[in-house]
N, C-alpha and C positions, 0 to 999 in steps of 0.2 A: 852856395852851389845848389842848383836844383836837383831834386832826386831824379834818378834815371827812370825813364818809362819802362814799365814791366812788359814782358812779352806774354801773350796768351798761349796756352799749351800747343795749339795748332799753327803757331806763327809761321813755321817753315813751309807748311802745306799751303798757306795763303800766298806766300811769296812765290812758290812754284806755280800756283794758279794765275799768277800775274796781278795779284792784289797790290794796290799802291798803299803802303803802310804809312800811317801818319800818327802823331801823338794825339790821344784823345782820353781825357779823364784819367791820366796817369799811366795809360797803356799804349802800346803800338797797335793800331787797329787798321783793318782794311777799309779804306774810304770808297774805293771802287775797283772793279776788275775790268770793265769795258767802258760803259758810259752811264752816268746817273740816270739819264732818260730811258735807256734800254733796260737797265736793271729795275727801275721804277715800274715800267710797263710789264716786265716779266712777272712781277709780284701781283700787280693789279689783274692781270689776265691769265696767268699760269701758276707757276710755283717757283719760289726762290728761297735760299737759305742764308740767314745772317748768323755769323758766329758772334754772339754777344756774351762771350765767356768772361768779359771784363766786369759784368754785373756782380753785385755782392749778395751773399745768402747767409742769413743768421738763423740759428735754431733757438726757439724760446720754449723751455720745458718747465713743468712743475705745477703743483696744485693751484698756484695763484697766477698762472700764465695768462688766463683770460682777463683777470683783474688788472694785471700789469699792463697789458696791451690797451685795455680801456682807458688807462691813465695817460699813456704816451701817444696814442694814435687818435686821429680826429674822427674816424668812422666808428660805427657801432659794431664792435666785435661779437656781441651776443647774437647778432642776426646771422652769423655764419653757422653752417653745419659741416660735418666731416666731408672733406673733398671739395669744399667751396673756396673760391678766391675772392678777395675784396681789394679794391683800390682805396688808398687812404694817404694821409701825410702825417709827418711828425711836426706838430706846431712847436715853435720855440717860445720863450718867455717874453719876447719883445714884439710879437704881432706878426712875425714872418714864419717861414717854413725851414726846418732843418733839412728835410728831404721829402719827396713823395715816394711811395713804395707799394708793393703788393703784399698782402697778408694771405698765407695759405694755412687753412686749418686741417691738421691731421686728426686731432680730437681735442676735447676741451682742455687738455693739459699739454698739448704740443702744437706748435705753429712754426712755419717758415716765414721769414721776412725777406723779400727781394728788393734790394736798394740800388741806387745809382752808383756806377763805378767811381766817379769822381768824389763821392761822399762816403766811401766805405769806412775809412778811418774815423771821420767825423761822426758818422752814424753809430759806429761801434762804441765810441766813447760816450755818445749821448745815451744809448740804451743801458750801458753799464752804470753811468752816473745816476740814472733815474731808476735803477733797479733796487728799490727799497722793499721789494715784495719777495725777496729770497728765491727768485726763479733762476734756473740754470740757463746760461747763455753760451752758445758756441758759434764761432765764426767759421763757416765752411767755404768762404769766398775763393780761397786758393786751391780748393780740392774739387770743385765742380766746373764743368763746362755747360754752356747754355746755347742751344741752337734754336733759332726761331725759324720754323718752316712755315712760310706764309704764302697765301694766295688761294684761289679757288681750287687748284689742283693739289693742295697740301694734303687733304683728306685721302683721296685715292692713292697718293704716293705712300703715306705712312700706313694706311690700312693693310698694305701688302706685308708689312713687317711685324704685325701684332694681331693677337686674338681678341684684344680689347675692341669692343664695338665703338669706334670713334664717332660714328654718325649719331650715336645716342647721347654723346656728351654735350651738355649745355655750355654756352659761353660762360667763361669764368668759373669752370670747375676743373678738377684734375684727378688723375688716377695714377697709382704706382703699379708697375708691372714690368713685363718683358717687351722689348722692342728690338728687332734685328738680332734676336737670340741673346740679347744682353739683359740681364736681370737688374732689378733695383734702379729702374729708370722712372722719372716723373714725366708724365705726358699731361700738359696743361693746355686747355682750350682758351688761350690768351694770345695777345700780340699787340704790336704798337703800330699797325699799318692800316687797320680797317678793311683788310682784304680777306679776312678769315684765316684760319690755320691754327697751328699749335706751337708751343714752346717745349723743348725737350731738355730736361736736366739729366746729365750723365756724369759719372765719375771720370776724372781726367784720364785714368788708365784705359777706359773704354772709348774715349772720345773719337779717335781717328777711325776706329772700326765703325762706329755709329755714323760718322760723317759720310764715309764711303758707301755704307749700306743705303743711306737716304738718297745719295746721288744715283746709285744703281737703280733703286726703286722708282725714282723720278725721271729717269732718262727718257721714257716715252712721252713725257710732258715737257721735254726740253728744260729741265730744271737747271738753275744757274746759281752760283754763289753771288751774294748781294752785299754791297758795302754800305758804310754809314751815310754816304751821300744820299742814296735812295731812301734809306731809313728816315732821314730828315724830311725829304719831300713828301713821303708817304704819311708820316705822322702829322705834318703841317696841313696837308689836305683834309685830315680828319679833325683838325683843331685841337689835337692833344698837346698838353703842356709839356715843356722840357725844362728840367731844373737848370737854373743858371740863366734862363731866358724869361719864361713866364712866371717862374717860381724862384724865390730866393729868400735870404735871411731877413729881408727888410719889408718887402711888399706883402700886403694882406692876401691870404689864400681866398678870401671871400671875393675880393676884387678880381681875382683870377678865375672866377666862376666855379670854385670848388665848394660852394655851399651844399651841393648834393652829397658830398662826403664829409660834411661837418655836422655831427649829430649832437645837438644840445640837450638830448634826453638823458645825458650823462655828464659827469664832470671830467674834464681832461686838462692837460697843461694849457694854460692861458685861455680856457674856454670862457671865463667870465668877460674878459676883454673883447674876445671875438663876438660874443653874444651882444655885448653893448654896442659894438660897431654895427652889427646887423640891425639892431633895433633903432639905432640913430639914422640908418640909411646910408648906403654907400655913395661916396662922392665920385669914384672912378670905377670903370668896368673894363675888363679885357674883351675886346671885340675882334671879329674877323673883318678884314678889309679886302675887297676884290678890286683890282685896278681897272679903271675905265680907259685912262691914257696908257700908252705903252711904257711900262717901267717895271723894273724888278726891285721891289722894296727890300732893304736889308736891315739887319739888326742895328738899332740906334739911329736910324733915319728919323727925322722929326715928322710927327703927324700934326698937320696944321688945319686951321679953318680957311675959308676962302680969302681972308685978308692976310694970311701968312702968320697969324698968331699961333704959337706953339700950343698944342693940346696934350701932347704926350710923345712917346717914342715907340717905334716898331720893336717888338721883343723878338719876333722871328719873321723872316720873309723869304720868298723864293719865287721862281717862275714855276707855276703848276704844270707838270707834264700832262695831266689829265685835262685840265681846262685850257691850257696853252695861253695863260695870262698870269700876270703878277698877283700874288696873294700875300697877305701878311696878318699877323696878330699884333695887338698893341693895346696899351691902356689909354682911354680917353675919359673926359668928364662925362658923367651919366647923361647930361643934356645932349651929348653927341653920340650916345651908344645905341640909339634906336635904329633898327634895320631900315635901310634905305637912305640914311643920312649921308650926304656927300662930305667927304673929307679929302685932304690933300697930303701927299707925301712929298717932302722936300728932297729932291735929288739934284745935287750940285747946284744949289741955290734956285732951282726951278721948282714950281709947285705943280705936281702932276695929280690929276683927279682920280679918286677911288670912291667906293661906296661901302658903307657898313653892311655886312652880309651875315646871314644866319649861319652858324656853325653846325655841322661840318661843311666844308666847301664842297666835298664830294661824298655821295651817299656810301655808307659802309657796305662792304660785301659780306658781312657776317650774318 
């Protein structure tokens, strides 16, 4: 029997707001409130709020915290300073990825890790079994809510609620302080949309008060709640990877374009094999594909050459609300990975033309 999907703390509020709740990553989550296109455009042009409280948060503490993370994480943790955030992944021993994550540095002996909801239990087991460094680990996932306030009007909305100068915060930095009269809040200049904005970590007990305060502050900008449908189209326009699609336990993170967060200046889990793969040269690459013919490419559709020979599969695809055409990501042999190369997506046995495009599909608003 499958485990029942968990409810996020503000589940009832989302139902009252008209959110369509669907299972996602082991949780019941709002997929949309109005329409995906309307919500997508709201974030690109104004401000919207995603309740992404299904995400996981772990604390890593101790004198060897940095050393431990250098071992299990792909990126160079020593490059971080207090209040800095870093994107990285946990490599597995087989050449794939356990999960991708954000690393938050409080100080050299304390970090937060933010992981994907569907991987919380797997990641928790992974960090525990690799903790040969005597660090203290704590799983805060069930105690914290996370609201992503995204879009060009996110800053003026949130600035009304805090004395922290949000405009002075660089991308991928964070501060702890008071927001909406609530203490002990993390304000992070991060997001998964490319539209600019912040992510707010708040204890469950304060979550509803925070949500209501954000909506009151953003009323003049026509702030709206946003579902996972628009979150997916927004991240796909930016060419951001999604675990279970572009990243998984089997495929190489280097082929997925994560060489920029894979630092061979240190040793980490499976670094020797990944380094050898890089030196030998990649045989496949993750590319962006923009449709020339009218078509909406979907996950697992075949990517083919002009003769219908299979090159790979679509990992993520959608109709881009901003570009008003089909876009996709997928792995192809390196010979077909050059920008401008024509490829075809097989839709119901028909070959429809697209072209390999430089990522992101849409220029970031940050």
